[in-house]
C-alpha angles and dihedrals in degrees: 000000000000091000091050092050091048090049094054091044091056091046093053092044091054092044095051095039089051090052089056096046099042099070091047091046091053098045101036108026100032093026093224121162119265093249090067089066091059091045093055094048090047092053090050092052091045090057097039098059100054090039091056092047092049090057089072087070093062113120115249091240092065111101111238092210092063093048091049090049089053089052091051091049089053090054090052090051090047094057093046092050094046092051090051098042127088105164123082097234091057092046091052089051091054089059089066090064092044094050093051092046093052092046094051098048094038095049101037102028097077094045090047091055090045089053089055090052104035094163093051108040092152093054090045090055090048091049092053091046091051091056087061091047092050090049091052091052093052103034100070095049092043095049094045096047094046094046092049094048103036108009137259096286090055089051090056091048090051088054088054090052091051090050091050092051089050089054091052093050093049092048090050094049109101115219102238132178119263113259116213113236096033091102098038096277121132118249106253090206126215118347092244093056091050097052106027128056118219118237092255090057096047109102092204091056091048091050092050091048091052091050092052090049094057097042 
């Protein structure tokens, strides 16, 4: 679970840091007009919404981890393409990859974590949300420091590296069964002990034994 949380934290850090670096990269490095920034973000949102809705059509047999990995790989490709692109048509095309990546991880990430913690779905949702919060705390400082030291293109490339590391961590995370007690829950014990009372715990059996004793 630690690897999964770290993976989503890196993804959100890269996503948010890229959102900080992209407008500055467009206006200062590529010297594009300010309206192009709004156009790119609008294209991303236009792709993200239908992509997220289409994920509801995925068959149940499809493993969410593989789809999420695909989304993270798309984000890596997005940062590499943006850093290498200078024309507006190519930059608009990169937003297709970014929109799909955000839709996949945003829509499936929380349910994936809840599947890993089936007895604590609320805590699983909070864990996923906290990875976004942690990413927002780190992203601004990271993007600003990297851009000041190495430039805006380097900041975008660093976001790609973070996304790639997140992919590796998620791929390395083994899908294990939830163990009761790991999140403060009592261990319910074997199924038989949960659903069947032993004879010594059965009040009717105790009452009958006491009657036989005093006969």
